[in-house]
C-alpha positions, 0 to 999 in steps of 0.5 A: 541465263543458267538453269540447274535443278529447276531453278533460274538465275537471271542476271539482267544487269549486274553491278561490279560486286555482282559481276564477280560473283556471277564469274564464281557462279558460271564456274559452279553453276549451282542455284541454292533451294531454300532447304540447303543448309548453306547456299553457295557464297551466302546468297540465296537470290542474285538478281538485278533489273535494267530500265533503258532511260536514255538521256537521264540526268543525274544529280552528279551530272547536274553538280559536274556541268562545269567540268562537262565540255559536251552538254548545256545542262543549266540555265548558266551552263553550271551551278556557278552560272558562269556561262563558260564552255570548255569546248575549244574546237572553235577558235580565235583562228578558225571562228571565221569558218563558222557557218549555218548548219541548220535552222528551226523555225518555232513558227510564232511571232512573239519575243524569243528569250530562250536558249537551248538545254542540250543532253547527249546531242539532243537539244531541248528548247522553248519558244514564246507561247509555251512550246517545247521542241525535242531536236537532233542536234546534228540534222535538226530533225524534230523529235517531238514537240509539245504545244501548251494550249494557253487561256484566250484572255491571257494576252493583255495580262502579260508585261513582255510578250509570251516569252519562255526562257527554257526547260530544266532537265532531270531525270527522264524529264523536261520541266517548263514553267507556263505563262498560266502559272503551271509547271509541267513535266514531260518525258524527255523521250516522247514529250508526253505530259507526266505530271503538271502542277498549278502554282497560282492564278494569271487572272491576277497577273501572275505568270511564269516565264523562266527556266526552272533550277534543279537543286538539292533534288527538287525542281525550283521556280520563281513567279512573274507579274510583280508589277500588277502589285498584289501578286506576292513574289514566291519562290517554290520547290517542287518534288521532281517525281510528283509535282507536290510542293516540298517548300514556298518563300515569299519574297516580301511580307504577307502578314504584318507581324513580319519583321519586314512589314516595318520597311514598307510605310502604310502596309504597302507591302500588301500591294508590294510586287517584288516577284522572283522573275529569273532563274537563280543558281546553287552551291551544292557544297553549302546547299544554298541557292541564290535567287534575284528578286524585283522591283517593288510596286507601284513602280515609279511612286516611292512616296507611298511605300517609304523604307527599304521595302524588303526583299525587293531588289535583292539577292536571297541566299536560301537553304535549299532543303528548306527554302529558309532565308539565310541571308540577302544583299539589296542593291536598290532600297526604296526603288523609284525607277523599276531597277528589278534586282533580279539579274543572275548571281555568277559565283566565283572564286576571285584572285584574292582568294575570296568566295564572291558572287557577281551581279551586274544590275539594272541600277547600272552598277556591278557588284562583288559580294561575299557569298559566305557573308553578304557583305560587298567588296565593291561596286563600279558603274556599268554604263553612265549612271547619275541616280546615285551621287555615291555610297555609304557602308556596305555599298548602299547607294546615296540617292541623288534627290533630283532623279527621284520622280514626284506628282509635280515634277518630271525627273529628267535624264534619269541613268540608267533607263529602267531596262537598266545598265544591264538588262536581264540578259545574262553575262559570262565569266571565263576562268581562263581569262578572269574576266567577266563579260557584261552585255550592257545599255546606255540610255536614260529616261524621264518619269514623273509619278502619279497617284494611282489605286490598286486594282486586281490584275491591272498594272500598278505603275503610278507613272504619268510620264515615262519617256526613253531617251536614246539608246546605245549599248555594247559589251564590256569585259571587267576584271573579275577581282577589281572591277577594272574595265579591261575592254569595251566594245560599244554599238549603236544598239543596246545589247539585247542577248545573253553572252558566252565564253569558250576555252577556244578564246571566243566569246559570243553574243547577239543584238537587236540588229540581228547580227550574232557576233564572235570576238576575242576573249582578251581584247574584245576584237571582232572576229566574226559575225552573221545575220540571223534576219531578225533581232536576237533576244535570246541567249547563245549556248555551245555543245557538241554532237558526235565530236563536233562543237556546235553553237546555237543562238535563239532569235526573235525580237521583241520583249517588255519594258520599252522595247516595244517603242525601240523595236518600232524603229527596228522593224522599218529594216527587219521583219518579226519571226522567231527560230534557232540556228545553229552554226558549225565549221565548215568541212 
């Protein structure tokens, strides 16, 4: 502190420019009086303040997350959603030395679909029932937790148990979307609620389950609960500081004057579902948000909603500033099989120089789509598929009529099953190998449709028979430029976890039996595995604390669709229970 002539100069925190000015003032410590004709250096007041904001996440950090080896800041690791980490301490040679370092019990038995978000060694992770934990990444010590009080009548309205897929981080807050249709902003240091915003009415069946996306300085969320019909699919952008709605985009018509209403016969858009229940991603250069839209309703009776049913089963390209839809690609027009199109888009520049998104769909196919024009480059099957006989222009499916359910017939052995050739569990892309790693399901189903009247807040499936046939699955690696299968690693149970690829040449994934696997990224060769004691439904991530690499997996079996039936058999050999296990190399 410099004092002169009763005036005080307080440089509590200074910029580069202010530093040089301060140096000059220290050499000639004079503070100007108002009446001085010529203040020193032309500045009357030189002052700055500093507010300690630990773990502050800036726009620059989010934009450059693909170059940040230490943290895990987005649902897909980076805005491209590659789920690729630059960390290389864990390699193909030493991965066998991975051991559990600590474990966190979530204290709940529901399905766990979450993953970690990590900032400077601090983990933020959610559990079912809308719990949020802040954890010291090195020791597992809990720093704070948030436990939301949920309505007692919520349970029967949930499709897939009380799941949550994680929190977004931005500035000095973490953001969670809740089952009772709120977005909650928590102080990242204390866990205290800063604001919360109600976006819907859970009594209609609308809920929120997925991690928000931070894009263009906004918190963007999509809703779940489309299978009850009347809930309009919607994507909402909120002000990060106040929670006020900046824009909201619906994913199906809400007015007969909407041109897309013509793609829904008999005004069926009024109960058409098409929710936006998985996290999208973002291209800052074009300021474009990519967001998936789910199945139309009623799920299994397409005869009452003839037409393409836009924008169901599509990826939307949206202006991040306004929410306006710029383009779209639809994977399954007039869906009769509950093949949600919500799955992630992975933004890649392929080896032909094309700017594409890669998308593994529940309809059993992997797509390469031009992310500038929205045109399809190629489509290939992920596993066994028979609901199509081929594709026409722009990869539009040609439907096999024998696999369309009707009122008077059971369509048998429809492949894939409604869980998909690939479920919601995200794939990973390695810029090192140029391969896309896809968790797949190989199964089929039998369906018979029935006439059904819509009722508020009740399931609107229109199915008389819904039978799951035996499941298997595994991991496949596809050439991201051509769609060619490079390697396949089948397993006796469906793939029920997201993927993680690393610069160390190791790919990680979990399965329904509780095995957490590491494999070679170039061949799929098994390198290591560890059983966490119950099924894995969450996603693996990796990060550093104090310069050491750790790998995290959220575990806890269950979930929606037909999984409860499948897990009844698995539970003969395992128990429920949710938590997170952290692995590191042995010393």
